[in-house]
C-alpha positions as CSV (number, residue, x, y, z in Angstrom):
1,M,1.5,-38.6,18.0
2,I,4.4,-36.1,18.0
3,V,3.9,-33.0,20.2
4,L,5.8,-29.8,19.7
5,G,6.2,-27.7,22.9
6,I,7.1,-24.0,23.1
7,E,8.3,-22.3,26.4
8,S,8.8,-18.6,26.7
9,S,7.8,-17.6,30.2
10,C,10.9,-15.9,31.3
11,D,14.4,-15.5,29.6
12,E,14.6,-19.0,27.9
13,T,13.2,-19.6,24.5
14,G,12.7,-23.4,24.3
15,V,11.2,-25.8,21.8
16,G,10.9,-29.6,22.3
17,L,9.5,-32.5,20.5
18,V,8.1,-35.5,22.5
19,S,6.2,-38.7,21.5
20,E,4.9,-41.3,23.9
21,G,7.0,-40.0,26.7
22,V,10.2,-40.0,24.6
23,L,12.2,-36.8,23.9
24,L,12.9,-36.7,20.2
25,G,14.8,-33.5,20.2
26,D,14.9,-29.9,21.6
27,A,16.7,-26.7,21.4
28,L,17.1,-23.7,23.8
29,S,18.2,-20.0,23.6
30,S,18.8,-18.0,26.7
31,S,18.9,-14.2,27.0
32,M,20.4,-14.4,30.4
33,D,23.6,-12.4,29.5
34,A,21.4,-9.5,28.4
35,H,19.9,-9.3,31.8
36,A,23.0,-9.7,33.8
37,R,23.9,-6.0,34.1
38,F,20.4,-5.3,35.5
39,G,20.8,-8.0,38.2
40,G,17.6,-9.7,37.0
41,V,15.2,-10.3,34.1
42,V,13.8,-7.3,32.3
43,P,10.5,-8.3,30.8
44,E,10.7,-6.2,27.5
45,V,14.4,-7.3,27.0
46,A,13.2,-10.9,27.3
47,A,10.2,-10.4,25.0
48,R,12.5,-9.0,22.3
49,A,14.9,-11.9,22.7
50,H,12.1,-14.5,22.3
51,L,11.0,-12.7,19.1
52,E,14.5,-13.0,17.7
53,A,15.1,-16.6,18.9
54,I,11.8,-18.4,18.4
55,V,12.2,-19.3,14.6
56,P,15.9,-20.4,14.8
57,V,15.2,-22.4,18.0
58,L,12.3,-24.1,16.2
59,H,14.3,-25.1,13.2
60,Q,17.2,-26.3,15.5
61,A,14.8,-28.5,17.5
62,L,13.3,-30.0,14.4
63,D,16.8,-30.7,12.9
64,N,17.9,-32.3,16.3
65,A,14.9,-34.4,16.2
66,K,15.3,-35.2,12.5
67,L,11.7,-34.2,11.8
68,Q,9.8,-31.8,9.5
69,L,7.1,-29.3,10.6
70,S,4.7,-31.5,8.8
71,D,5.4,-34.4,11.3
72,V,3.9,-32.4,14.1
73,D,0.5,-33.7,15.4
74,A,-0.2,-31.3,18.3
75,V,1.3,-28.0,19.7
76,A,1.6,-27.3,23.4
77,V,2.7,-23.8,24.8
78,T,3.2,-22.2,28.1
79,A,0.1,-20.0,28.5
80,G,1.0,-18.9,32.2
81,P,2.3,-18.1,34.6
82,G,5.2,-15.8,33.6
83,L,6.2,-12.5,32.3
84,S,3.2,-11.2,30.4
85,T,5.0,-10.0,27.2
86,A,7.2,-13.0,27.2
87,V,4.5,-15.5,27.5
88,Q,2.6,-13.6,24.7
89,V,5.5,-14.3,22.2
90,G,5.3,-18.0,22.7
91,L,1.6,-18.2,22.8
92,A,1.4,-16.2,19.4
93,S,4.0,-18.4,17.9
94,A,2.2,-21.6,18.9
95,K,-1.2,-20.3,17.6
96,A,0.3,-19.5,14.3
97,L,1.9,-23.0,14.0
98,A,-1.3,-24.7,15.2
99,F,-3.4,-22.7,12.7
100,A,-1.0,-23.3,9.7
101,L,-0.7,-26.9,10.3
102,G,-4.3,-27.4,11.2
103,K,-3.4,-29.2,14.5
104,P,-4.8,-28.9,18.1
105,L,-3.3,-26.4,20.4
106,Y,-2.8,-27.1,24.2
107,G,-2.2,-24.2,26.5
108,V,-0.5,-25.6,29.5
109,H,0.6,-24.5,33.1
110,H,4.2,-23.7,33.3
111,L,4.6,-25.6,36.7
112,A,3.0,-28.6,35.3
113,G,5.7,-28.7,32.7
114,H,8.4,-28.7,35.3
115,A,6.7,-31.8,37.0
116,A,6.1,-33.6,33.6
117,V,9.8,-33.2,32.4
118,D,11.0,-36.0,34.7
119,V,9.0,-38.5,32.7
120,L,11.5,-38.0,29.9
121,E,14.3,-39.3,31.9
122,H,12.8,-41.8,34.5
123,G,9.6,-43.0,32.9
124,P,6.0,-42.6,34.0
125,L,5.3,-41.0,37.3
126,P,3.7,-43.0,40.0
127,S,0.0,-42.8,40.6
128,R,0.5,-40.3,43.4
129,C,3.6,-38.4,44.3
130,V,4.7,-35.1,45.9
131,A,6.5,-32.6,43.8
132,L,8.7,-29.8,45.2
133,V,8.8,-27.2,42.4
134,V,11.5,-24.7,43.2
135,S,12.8,-22.0,40.9
136,G,13.4,-18.3,40.5
137,G,9.6,-17.5,40.4
138,H,8.1,-20.3,42.3
139,T,8.5,-22.5,45.3
140,S,5.6,-24.8,45.8
141,L,4.7,-28.2,47.3
142,L,2.2,-30.2,45.2
143,L,0.3,-33.4,45.5
144,L,0.1,-35.0,42.1
145,G,-2.0,-37.8,40.6
146,D,-2.2,-38.4,36.9
147,L,-0.8,-35.1,35.4
148,G,-2.9,-35.6,32.3
149,R,-6.2,-36.1,34.1
150,D,-6.3,-35.2,37.6
151,P,-6.4,-31.8,39.5
152,I,-3.2,-30.7,41.1
153,V,-3.4,-30.1,44.8
154,H,-1.4,-27.2,46.4
155,L,0.0,-28.2,49.8
156,G,2.0,-25.0,50.3
157,D,3.7,-22.1,48.5
158,T,6.0,-19.3,49.3
159,I,4.4,-16.3,50.8
160,D,7.1,-13.9,49.6
161,D,10.4,-14.5,47.6
162,A,10.8,-17.7,45.7
163,A,14.0,-19.6,46.6
164,G,15.6,-18.8,43.4
165,E,14.8,-15.2,43.8
166,A,16.6,-15.2,47.3
167,F,19.6,-16.9,45.7
168,D,19.8,-14.0,43.2
169,K,19.4,-11.3,45.9
170,V,22.0,-12.9,48.2
171,A,24.4,-13.2,45.4
172,R,24.1,-9.5,44.6
173,V,24.9,-8.9,48.4
174,L,27.9,-11.0,48.1
175,S,28.9,-9.5,44.6
176,L,28.9,-13.0,43.1
177,G,26.9,-11.9,40.0
178,Y,23.9,-13.1,38.1
179,P,22.3,-15.6,38.0
180,G,22.7,-16.2,41.8
181,G,22.0,-19.9,41.9
182,P,25.1,-21.3,40.2
183,S,27.3,-18.6,41.6
184,I,26.3,-19.3,45.2
185,D,26.6,-23.0,44.7
186,K,30.1,-22.6,43.4
187,A,31.2,-20.3,46.2
188,A,29.6,-22.5,48.8
189,R,31.9,-25.4,47.9
190,D,34.8,-23.8,49.8
191,G,32.6,-22.7,52.7
192,D,31.4,-24.1,56.0
193,P,27.6,-24.5,56.1
194,R,27.7,-24.4,59.9
195,A,29.6,-21.2,60.2
196,I,26.6,-18.9,60.4
197,Q,23.1,-20.0,61.7
198,F,20.8,-18.2,59.5
199,P,17.1,-18.4,60.2
200,R,14.6,-21.1,59.0
201,A,11.3,-19.3,58.5
202,L,7.9,-20.9,59.1
203,S,9.4,-23.7,61.1
204,R,7.5,-23.4,64.3
205,P,4.6,-25.9,65.1
206,S,2.2,-23.0,64.8
207,D,3.2,-22.0,61.3
208,P,1.9,-23.5,58.0
209,A,3.3,-26.9,57.7
210,Y,4.1,-26.6,54.0
211,G,4.5,-22.9,53.6
212,F,7.8,-21.2,52.6
213,S,9.3,-17.7,53.2
214,F,12.8,-16.8,52.0
215,S,12.6,-12.9,52.4
216,G,13.8,-13.2,56.0
217,V,16.8,-15.2,55.4
218,K,17.8,-12.9,52.5
219,T,17.5,-10.0,54.8
220,A,19.5,-11.8,57.6
221,V,22.3,-12.4,55.2
222,A,22.3,-8.7,54.1
223,R,22.3,-7.5,57.7
224,W,25.1,-9.9,58.7
225,V,27.2,-8.8,55.8
226,E,26.6,-5.2,56.6
227,A,27.5,-5.5,60.2
228,R,30.7,-7.3,59.3
229,V,31.7,-4.5,56.9
230,D,30.8,-1.8,59.5
231,A,33.0,-3.5,62.0
232,G,35.8,-3.4,59.6
233,G,36.0,-7.1,59.1
234,E,36.4,-9.1,55.9
235,V,33.3,-10.9,54.6
236,P,33.9,-14.7,54.4
237,V,32.1,-15.1,51.2
238,A,32.4,-18.8,50.9
239,D,31.1,-19.4,54.6
240,V,28.2,-16.9,54.1
241,A,27.1,-18.6,50.7
242,A,27.4,-22.2,52.3
243,S,25.4,-21.1,55.4
244,F,22.7,-19.5,53.3
245,Q,22.5,-22.4,50.9
246,E,22.2,-24.7,53.9
247,A,19.3,-22.7,55.4
248,V,17.3,-22.9,52.2
249,A,18.1,-26.6,51.4
250,D,17.3,-27.5,54.9
251,V,13.7,-25.9,54.8
252,L,12.9,-27.2,51.4
253,T,13.9,-30.7,51.8
254,R,12.6,-31.1,55.5
255,K,9.1,-29.9,54.4
256,A,8.9,-32.0,51.2
257,V,9.8,-35.2,53.1
258,A,7.3,-34.4,55.8
259,A,4.6,-33.8,53.0
260,C,5.4,-37.4,51.7
261,R,5.0,-38.9,55.1
262,E,1.8,-37.1,56.0
263,H,0.2,-38.0,52.6
264,G,1.3,-41.6,52.5
265,V,3.4,-41.0,49.3
266,D,6.7,-42.8,48.7
267,T,8.0,-40.7,45.8
268,L,9.3,-37.2,45.9
269,L,9.9,-35.2,42.7
270,V,12.2,-32.3,43.0
271,V,12.0,-30.0,39.9
272,G,12.7,-26.4,38.8
273,G,15.9,-24.4,38.3
274,V,16.9,-24.7,42.1
275,A,16.7,-28.5,41.7
276,A,20.0,-27.9,40.0
277,N,21.6,-27.0,43.2
278,T,24.0,-29.5,44.5
279,R,23.3,-29.1,48.2
280,V,19.5,-29.3,47.6
281,R,20.0,-32.4,45.7
282,A,22.4,-34.0,48.2
283,L,20.2,-33.2,51.2
284,A,17.0,-34.5,49.4
285,E,18.8,-37.7,48.6
286,E,20.0,-38.0,52.2
287,R,16.6,-37.4,53.8
288,C,14.6,-39.4,51.3
289,A,16.9,-42.5,51.7
290,A,16.5,-42.2,55.5
291,A,12.7,-42.0,55.2
292,G,12.4,-44.7,52.6
293,I,11.2,-42.4,49.9
294,E,12.2,-42.6,46.2
295,L,13.7,-39.4,45.0
296,R,13.3,-38.4,41.4
297,V,15.2,-35.4,40.0
298,P,15.5,-34.6,36.4
299,P,19.0,-34.1,34.8
300,I,20.3,-30.6,35.4
301,R,19.7,-29.4,31.8
302,L,16.0,-30.2,32.2
303,C,15.6,-28.5,35.5
304,T,15.6,-25.0,34.2
305,D,13.0,-23.7,31.7
306,N,13.0,-25.5,28.4
307,G,10.7,-26.6,25.6
308,A,11.0,-30.3,26.4
309,M,9.1,-29.9,29.5
310,I,6.1,-28.3,27.7
311,A,6.1,-30.9,25.0
312,A,6.1,-33.5,27.8
313,V,3.1,-32.2,29.6
314,G,1.4,-31.6,26.2
315,D,2.2,-35.4,25.4
316,L,0.6,-36.4,28.6
317,L,-2.6,-34.4,27.9
318,V,-2.9,-35.7,24.3
319,R,-2.6,-39.3,25.5
320,A,-5.1,-38.6,28.2
321,G,-7.6,-37.4,25.6
322,A,-7.7,-33.9,27.1
323,P,-9.7,-31.3,25.1
324,A,-7.7,-28.9,23.0
325,S,-7.6,-25.2,23.8
326,G,-9.1,-22.8,21.2
327,L,-7.1,-20.4,19.2
328,D,-8.7,-17.7,21.3
329,L,-6.7,-18.8,24.3
330,G,-5.2,-15.9,26.1
331,A,-2.1,-15.5,28.1
332,D,-2.5,-15.8,31.9
333,P,0.7,-14.4,33.6
334,S,-0.6,-15.2,37.1
335,A,-2.4,-18.4,36.3
336,P,-3.3,-20.5,39.4
337,L,-2.2,-24.1,39.2
338,T,-5.3,-26.4,39.4
339,G,-4.3,-28.6,36.6
340,A,-1.9,-29.1,33.7
341,L,-4.3,-27.7,31.1
342,L,-5.0,-23.8,31.2
343,A,-8.1,-23.9,29.2
344,G,-11.1,-26.1,28.8
345,P,-13.4,-28.1,31.1
346,W,-10.5,-29.8,33.1
347,R,-9.2,-26.4,34.5
């Protein structure tokens, strides 16, 4: 079975083709440059970019896989969560393809795709693992079983800004540009992560063990910079970037390792765009090694939104015998994560 996956939840238009856990080919188009001058993603700009990119990206993915459209056996697509107009473009495209080819359609949850993509690099996931999904729109700790069959258990989520969102906002404060993740990561290489002690929110014993909050650390950075400027001092951008990045990486990895210990899990999966951050990766590796936990992180190119991850979760659903979604499937921009499939009796 060859599964074609389509991703359009934000500013990347992705198409991937997967069969039996193997990535056959994929292609990606990003509208990031069009959003840079706004300091963040503009939904209507993103939707227009998806409309323009979806057909060329589809053809490129097929060419890279050396396949024809007629070789496709099933179509998977992000049905949520995401920007409403952006999700609609990918969903409409997937419905058209499924209808024209006479093949089943699977509407899948975007975050399940992030978790599934590691299968393409490191093989099947263990029967139980903890996943830290950390991106521009999401920061969640999940307890996973069989992604194709089992419910997904939320251990904790962010109560305000996602980690990636905080990176973008702090980068703006430091005039480092958009997107903030890569620019802060780069600036932090020349800084001292111990120079400034920024707060670690929700770290007290009375706080939710696996909850996250990044609004406070973002505000703390902004106030620190403002006070420095008001005092007539020069802002040490590299030190601020490194100290902020350390605060975020510390909270993320500490809570993820604690979740593994509490639930008797010996594998931690770190996925999503912020999983590309070098300090998050390094600290996760250090803490997992000390705790005897296997760390799995996809290659950087598969951490950000892409079509391969949607094809990967679709492939798992197909092999698990999951029921297909109907062509009346609607987009759900704020879809709760209870399972990989967004429609049907398994939801």
